[in-house]
C-alpha positions as CSV (number, residue, x, y, z in Angstrom):
1,M,-3.6,-8.8,18.9
2,S,-2.2,-6.3,16.4
3,T,-1.4,-3.8,19.2
4,Q,0.3,-6.1,21.7
5,L,3.9,-6.6,21.7
6,N,5.7,-10.3,22.0
7,E,9.1,-12.0,21.4
8,T,8.7,-11.7,17.8
9,H,9.3,-7.7,18.0
10,D,12.5,-7.9,20.5
11,P,14.4,-5.5,19.0
12,A,17.6,-7.8,20.4
13,L,16.5,-10.6,17.9
14,R,18.9,-10.9,15.0
15,S,18.9,-13.0,12.1
16,W,21.6,-16.3,10.6
17,V,20.9,-14.1,7.4
18,A,23.1,-11.3,7.9
19,S,22.0,-9.1,5.1
20,A,18.7,-8.8,7.9
21,N,21.1,-7.7,10.5
22,T,22.2,-4.2,8.1
23,P,20.8,-0.8,9.5
24,D,19.3,0.2,6.2
25,T,17.4,-3.6,5.7
26,D,13.6,-3.0,5.0
27,F,13.7,-7.0,5.8
28,P,14.8,-7.1,9.3
29,I,13.6,-10.0,11.7
30,Q,11.0,-7.9,13.2
31,N,9.6,-7.4,9.5
32,L,8.7,-10.8,8.0
33,P,6.2,-9.7,5.3
34,F,4.9,-12.0,2.7
35,C,4.7,-11.9,-1.1
36,L,3.9,-14.0,-3.8
37,F,7.0,-15.0,-6.1
38,R,9.0,-17.5,-7.8
39,R,12.2,-18.3,-9.4
40,A,13.0,-16.2,-12.6
41,G,14.1,-18.1,-15.7
42,R,13.0,-21.6,-14.2
43,N,9.4,-21.9,-15.8
44,A,8.7,-22.4,-11.7
45,V,4.8,-21.7,-10.9
46,F,4.1,-18.6,-8.2
47,G,3.8,-19.8,-4.2
48,G,3.9,-17.7,-1.2
49,G,7.0,-16.2,0.4
50,V,8.5,-14.4,3.4
51,A,11.2,-11.4,3.1
52,I,14.0,-11.5,5.7
53,G,16.9,-9.5,4.3
54,D,17.9,-9.7,0.9
55,Q,16.4,-13.3,0.6
56,I,13.0,-15.0,0.4
57,V,11.8,-17.6,2.9
58,S,10.1,-20.5,0.4
59,L,6.5,-21.0,2.6
60,A,6.7,-24.8,0.0
61,A,10.2,-25.5,1.7
62,L,8.9,-23.8,5.2
63,G,6.3,-26.4,5.3
64,R,8.3,-29.3,4.9
65,V,10.5,-28.1,7.4
66,L,7.3,-27.2,10.2
67,E,6.4,-31.2,10.1
68,D,6.7,-31.5,13.9
69,A,6.1,-27.8,14.6
70,D,3.1,-25.9,15.9
71,P,0.3,-27.6,13.6
72,L,-1.1,-24.2,13.3
73,A,1.7,-23.3,12.1
74,R,2.6,-25.5,9.5
75,S,-1.3,-25.3,8.3
76,A,-0.7,-21.9,7.5
77,A,2.7,-22.3,6.1
78,V,0.9,-24.9,3.5
79,L,-1.8,-22.7,2.9
80,G,0.6,-19.7,1.9
81,A,2.9,-22.1,-0.7
82,R,-0.6,-22.3,-3.2
83,S,-0.3,-19.9,-5.6
84,N,-2.2,-17.0,-4.9
85,L,-2.1,-16.1,-0.8
86,N,-6.1,-16.1,-0.3
87,A,-6.4,-19.3,1.6
88,L,-3.5,-17.6,4.4
89,M,-5.3,-14.5,4.3
90,D,-8.6,-16.1,5.4
91,A,-7.1,-18.4,8.3
92,G,-7.4,-15.7,10.0
93,P,-4.8,-14.1,12.7
94,A,-4.4,-17.0,15.3
95,A,-3.0,-18.7,12.3
96,W,-0.9,-15.7,10.9
97,S,0.8,-15.1,14.3
98,A,1.4,-18.8,14.9
99,L,3.7,-19.2,11.5
100,R,5.3,-15.7,12.1
101,L,6.5,-17.1,15.6
102,A,8.0,-19.9,13.9
103,L,9.4,-18.1,11.0
104,S,10.7,-16.2,13.8
105,R,12.3,-19.0,15.9
106,L,13.7,-20.8,12.8
107,L,15.3,-17.3,11.3
108,R,17.4,-16.5,14.9
109,S,20.7,-16.1,15.0
110,D,20.7,-19.1,18.0
111,A,18.8,-21.4,15.5
112,T,20.5,-23.6,13.1
113,P,20.6,-22.0,9.8
114,R,18.7,-23.7,6.7
115,P,19.6,-21.6,3.6
116,D,17.7,-24.1,1.9
117,I,14.5,-22.9,2.8
118,L,16.1,-19.4,1.3
119,V,15.7,-18.1,-2.8
120,P,17.5,-14.6,-3.1
121,Q,15.2,-11.6,-3.9
122,A,17.6,-11.0,-6.8
123,E,16.6,-14.2,-8.3
124,A,13.0,-13.8,-7.8
125,E,10.0,-12.8,-9.9
126,F,7.3,-10.9,-8.0
127,G,3.9,-11.9,-8.5
128,V,0.2,-10.1,-7.6
129,P,-0.1,-11.8,-4.0
130,A,-3.7,-12.3,-4.2
131,Q,-6.7,-12.6,-6.5
132,I,-8.5,-9.5,-5.8
133,G,-12.2,-9.7,-5.7
134,D,-12.8,-6.2,-5.5
135,Y,-10.8,-2.9,-5.1
136,T,-12.0,0.0,-3.2
137,D,-10.3,3.3,-3.4
138,F,-10.7,5.5,-0.4
139,Y,-10.2,9.5,0.6
140,T,-8.6,9.7,3.4
141,S,-6.3,12.6,3.8
142,I,-7.9,15.8,4.6
143,H,-5.1,17.6,3.5
144,H,-4.9,16.2,-0.2
145,A,-8.5,17.0,0.2
146,T,-8.3,20.5,1.0
147,A,-5.9,20.9,-1.5
148,V,-7.5,19.8,-4.6
149,G,-10.5,21.2,-3.2
150,K,-9.1,24.7,-3.1
151,L,-7.9,24.1,-7.3
152,F,-11.6,23.9,-8.2
153,R,-13.8,25.2,-5.3
154,P,-11.3,28.1,-3.4
155,D,-14.5,29.1,-1.3
156,H,-15.2,25.6,-0.2
157,P,-12.6,23.5,-0.7
158,L,-13.8,20.5,1.4
159,L,-17.6,18.8,0.5
160,P,-20.5,18.8,3.7
161,N,-19.5,15.2,4.0
162,Y,-15.9,14.9,4.0
163,K,-15.4,15.4,8.3
164,W,-18.3,12.8,9.0
165,V,-17.8,9.9,6.6
166,P,-15.2,8.1,5.0
167,I,-15.7,8.9,1.0
168,G,-14.6,5.9,-1.1
169,Y,-15.6,4.9,-4.6
170,H,-15.7,1.1,-5.9
171,G,-13.2,0.5,-8.4
172,R,-11.4,-2.5,-10.5
173,A,-9.1,-5.2,-10.0
174,S,-8.4,-6.1,-13.6
175,T,-5.9,-4.2,-13.9
176,I,-4.0,-3.9,-11.0
177,G,-0.5,-4.9,-11.1
178,V,2.6,-5.5,-9.1
179,S,6.0,-2.7,-8.8
180,G,7.9,-3.1,-12.4
181,Q,4.3,-2.7,-14.2
182,S,4.5,-0.7,-17.2
183,F,1.4,0.7,-19.1
184,H,1.0,2.7,-22.3
185,R,-0.3,6.4,-21.4
186,P,-4.2,6.3,-20.9
187,R,-6.9,7.6,-23.3
188,G,-10.2,9.3,-23.3
189,Q,-12.1,12.0,-23.3
190,T,-11.8,15.6,-22.6
191,R,-13.3,18.9,-22.8
192,G,-11.0,22.5,-22.1
193,T,-12.5,25.5,-20.4
194,T,-12.4,27.0,-23.8
195,E,-13.7,24.3,-25.9
196,A,-17.2,23.9,-26.8
197,E,-17.0,19.8,-27.6
198,P,-14.6,17.0,-25.8
199,V,-11.8,15.4,-27.6
200,F,-10.6,12.2,-27.9
201,G,-7.0,11.4,-27.0
202,P,-3.9,10.5,-25.0
203,S,-4.3,12.0,-21.6
204,K,-2.2,15.3,-21.1
205,R,-2.0,15.2,-17.4
206,L,-1.3,12.1,-15.9
207,D,-0.3,11.8,-12.5
208,Y,0.4,9.4,-9.4
209,E,-1.3,9.3,-6.0
210,L,0.9,7.9,-3.3
211,E,-1.1,5.7,-1.5
212,V,-1.5,2.5,1.8
213,G,-3.0,-0.6,0.2
214,I,-4.8,-2.7,2.9
215,F,-5.8,-6.2,2.1
216,V,-8.8,-7.8,3.9
217,G,-8.3,-10.9,5.4
218,G,-10.7,-13.1,6.9
219,G,-14.4,-11.5,5.1
220,N,-18.0,-11.3,6.4
221,P,-21.6,-13.0,5.5
222,R,-23.1,-10.6,3.7
223,G,-25.7,-8.7,5.9
224,E,-23.0,-9.1,9.2
225,P,-21.0,-5.9,9.6
226,I,-17.7,-6.0,10.9
227,A,-17.5,-3.7,14.2
228,A,-14.7,-0.8,14.1
229,A,-13.8,-2.3,17.6
230,D,-13.0,-6.2,15.2
231,A,-12.1,-4.9,12.0
232,E,-8.5,-5.6,12.3
233,Q,-8.7,-8.8,12.8
234,H,-10.3,-9.1,9.2
235,V,-7.2,-7.2,8.1
236,F,-4.0,-9.2,6.5
237,G,-1.8,-6.4,5.8
238,L,-0.8,-2.9,4.7
239,C,1.7,-2.5,1.3
240,L,1.9,0.4,-0.7
241,L,-0.2,1.7,-3.9
242,N,-0.1,3.8,-6.2
243,D,-3.2,5.0,-7.8
244,W,-2.1,6.5,-11.1
245,S,-4.5,9.1,-12.2
246,A,-5.1,10.8,-15.7
247,R,-6.3,14.2,-14.4
248,D,-7.6,15.6,-17.3
249,L,-9.8,12.7,-17.9
250,Q,-11.4,12.9,-14.2
251,A,-12.1,16.6,-14.9
252,W,-14.5,16.0,-17.4
253,E,-16.2,12.7,-16.4
254,Y,-16.4,12.7,-12.8
255,Q,-19.6,14.8,-11.9
256,P,-22.0,12.6,-11.3
257,L,-20.1,9.7,-10.6
258,G,-16.6,9.9,-10.1
259,P,-13.5,8.6,-11.9
260,F,-13.8,5.9,-14.4
261,L,-11.6,5.6,-17.1
262,S,-9.1,8.3,-15.2
263,K,-8.3,5.2,-12.9
264,N,-9.2,2.4,-14.3
265,F,-6.1,1.4,-16.2
266,A,-3.5,1.2,-14.3
267,T,-2.9,0.8,-10.1
268,T,0.5,-0.4,-8.8
269,I,1.0,-2.3,-5.5
270,S,4.4,-3.3,-4.0
271,P,4.8,-6.8,-3.7
272,W,5.2,-7.1,0.2
273,I,2.4,-7.1,2.7
274,V,3.5,-6.0,6.1
275,T,1.5,-7.5,8.5
276,L,-0.5,-5.5,11.9
277,E,1.6,-7.5,13.7
278,A,4.7,-6.5,12.4
279,L,3.8,-2.7,13.0
280,A,2.3,-2.7,16.4
281,P,5.5,-1.0,17.9
282,Y,4.8,1.5,15.5
283,R,1.5,2.5,16.6
284,T,0.9,5.9,17.0
285,A,-2.2,7.8,18.8
286,W,-5.5,8.9,16.0
287,Q,-5.9,12.6,16.3
288,R,-8.8,14.7,15.1
289,D,-9.1,18.6,15.8
290,A,-11.2,19.5,18.6
291,A,-13.5,21.8,16.3
292,D,-14.3,19.0,13.9
293,P,-17.0,16.5,14.1
294,Q,-16.5,13.3,16.2
295,P,-16.6,10.4,14.7
296,L,-20.6,8.5,15.0
297,P,-20.4,5.4,17.4
298,Y,-20.1,2.7,14.8
299,L,-17.0,4.2,13.8
300,D,-15.4,4.5,17.1
301,Y,-14.1,2.2,19.2
302,P,-11.2,1.5,22.6
303,S,-8.7,1.9,21.1
304,L,-9.2,4.3,18.2
305,R,-7.6,7.6,19.9
306,D,-4.4,6.1,21.7
307,S,-3.2,3.7,19.0
308,G,-5.4,3.9,16.1
309,G,-2.9,5.0,13.5
310,F,0.7,4.0,12.1
311,D,3.7,6.1,11.7
312,I,5.1,5.4,8.7
313,E,7.1,7.3,6.4
314,L,5.7,7.7,2.7
315,E,8.6,8.5,-0.3
316,V,7.9,9.8,-3.9
317,L,10.6,9.5,-6.1
318,L,10.8,10.0,-9.9
319,Q,13.4,9.2,-12.7
320,T,13.0,10.7,-16.3
321,A,14.0,8.6,-19.2
322,A,17.1,11.0,-19.3
323,M,18.0,10.6,-15.8
324,R,18.0,7.0,-16.8
325,R,19.8,7.2,-19.7
326,D,22.3,9.2,-18.2
327,G,22.6,6.8,-15.2
328,M,21.2,9.3,-12.3
329,A,19.7,7.4,-9.3
330,P,15.1,8.4,-9.2
331,A,14.9,12.1,-7.0
332,R,13.1,12.4,-4.1
333,I,9.6,14.6,-4.8
334,S,7.6,14.7,-1.5
335,L,7.5,12.5,1.8
336,S,4.8,12.2,3.9
337,N,3.5,9.8,6.0
338,F,0.5,7.8,7.2
339,R,-0.2,9.1,10.9
340,H,-1.8,12.3,8.6
341,S,-5.0,10.0,7.8
342,Y,-8.2,11.4,8.7
343,W,-9.8,8.4,8.8
344,T,-7.9,5.2,10.3
345,V,-8.0,1.1,8.4
346,A,-10.4,-0.3,11.1
347,Q,-13.3,2.8,10.3
348,L,-12.3,1.9,6.2
349,L,-13.5,-1.9,6.7
350,A,-16.1,-1.1,9.4
351,H,-17.7,1.3,7.0
352,H,-17.5,-0.4,3.7
353,T,-19.4,-3.5,6.2
354,V,-21.8,-1.4,8.1
355,N,-24.4,-1.7,5.6
356,G,-23.8,-6.1,5.6
357,C,-21.6,-5.6,2.1
358,A,-19.6,-9.2,2.3
359,M,-15.9,-8.7,2.0
360,Q,-13.4,-11.5,1.1
361,P,-10.1,-12.9,1.4
362,G,-8.2,-10.8,-1.3
363,D,-9.9,-7.9,-1.2
364,L,-8.0,-4.5,-1.8
365,L,-8.7,-1.2,-0.4
366,G,-7.2,1.9,-1.1
367,S,-6.5,4.7,1.7
368,G,-6.4,7.5,-1.0
369,T,-3.3,9.7,-1.4
370,Q,-1.7,10.5,1.4
371,S,-0.9,13.6,1.4
372,G,0.7,15.9,4.6
373,P,0.1,19.3,5.9
374,Q,3.2,20.8,4.3
375,P,3.5,21.8,0.5
376,E,6.3,19.3,0.5
377,E,4.5,16.2,1.6
378,A,1.8,16.2,-1.1
379,G,1.0,13.2,-2.4
380,S,0.9,13.9,-6.0
381,L,1.5,16.3,-9.0
382,L,-1.7,17.8,-9.4
383,E,-0.9,19.3,-5.5
384,L,3.3,20.3,-6.0
385,T,2.6,21.6,-9.1
386,A,-0.5,23.3,-8.2
387,G,-2.7,22.7,-10.3
388,G,0.3,22.5,-13.3
389,K,1.1,26.1,-12.8
390,Q,4.3,25.6,-10.9
391,P,6.8,23.3,-12.3
392,L,8.8,20.9,-10.3
393,T,12.4,21.2,-11.3
394,L,14.6,18.0,-10.8
395,P,18.7,17.9,-10.5
396,N,19.4,17.5,-14.0
397,G,17.3,20.7,-14.8
398,E,14.1,18.9,-16.3
399,Q,10.9,20.4,-15.2
400,R,7.3,18.3,-14.7
401,V,3.9,19.7,-14.0
402,F,3.1,16.2,-15.1
403,L,4.4,12.7,-16.2
404,E,6.0,12.2,-19.3
405,D,6.5,9.1,-21.7
406,G,9.6,7.7,-20.2
407,D,8.9,8.5,-16.2
408,T,9.0,6.1,-13.6
409,I,7.8,6.7,-10.3
410,E,9.0,4.9,-7.4
411,M,7.0,4.6,-3.7
412,R,8.8,3.8,-0.8
413,G,7.6,3.0,2.8
414,W,9.4,2.6,5.9
415,T,9.1,3.0,10.3
416,R,11.3,5.1,11.8
417,A,14.0,3.6,13.8
418,G,13.8,4.1,17.7
419,R,14.0,1.2,20.6
420,H,12.6,-0.7,17.5
421,P,14.3,-1.4,14.4
422,R,13.2,-0.1,11.2
423,I,11.3,-2.3,9.5
424,G,10.4,-1.0,5.1
425,F,7.7,-1.7,2.6
426,G,10.3,-2.2,0.1
427,A,9.5,-0.6,-2.9
428,V,6.1,-0.1,-5.6
429,S,7.6,1.4,-9.1
430,G,5.8,2.1,-12.2
431,T,6.8,3.4,-15.7
432,V,5.0,5.6,-18.5
433,L,4.6,4.1,-22.0
434,A,4.0,6.3,-24.8
435,A,0.1,6.1,-25.6
436,R,-1.0,3.3,-27.9
């Protein structure tokens, strides 16, 4: 289903929502990503929505409009109108596809306009789309792993297991927030190379990580793995994810069990979840160097090499407090692409469940930092500044090696337009506040 094109992908489609037809919109009628929202300032309850141009289709209102339509589409709209998207995520690919088709037909330029089902995005407040039961962060960019490894192990940057197994660790869901999240600078133990004992205090090497989030749809019973060939049927969609990282805390605490306080203070995701069906025209070949180990059989599947990847541009922008004060726009500091990922979305889910681990609707996977092969494609300041040794100069002359109080990081993602129109992921932004 996720790799096949249908009438909803028709490049010629236009919408009666005029803002969905502009070339620079993230949300043309071919996209239709999901969110959780409510009208700001009106004591409204959260419910599901779908982006079209600069508007949001309320799934609660849509359910009433679809009373005489395809029962599967109407049922999906009703499930999506709840206070989170978990029930819709659990409904499965047939329901998601039926709802997408109904939305597409309702919003096309030759359909009767229904402005009563729309809410302007400018009047909306967004929530975390799902009740996230579990969060797992992976490490899928070989370029990131190599660059970081060289900082600490110049002779052996990659550990022996990296090219054989998708590396990941279990995180926490309690501090995952939606775009606009702000957080106080984390505190913890650090120890410098010349210090005999650790000290406790605010992190001095705070960083961001450019990632793609993967929301699980229908889960699997405990003890029953999800096969790699079937894994995408269990993926509701993709979002943008910033997994903030306190590098100095991490350096002291990560051995032997990995990150802890250096990661658990905040993770920020975009409001919008773009479905794999929407991304079908932007699939790309997955490539593995012939000299590298090929995937073990449980991580291989028929469509892996011809369409296992996604061609999604990923951008990072930084705006300092001084830039904001002076009315300066955020400045781009890197641009990468999800196609560089060493492991695919399907492989991550297959590996996660191969030992019988049960996934649930709304579980979230992080791709790990998405760095490309070129220096300007680095997905973190740790890489861009060579571990803090080469300051980054911004348009106003300010420099950064790591994030300072008042800094805002914004990430954006989009597919490149060709025969099919560009579709986007919106933005995910977050701001660093002073330590408590």
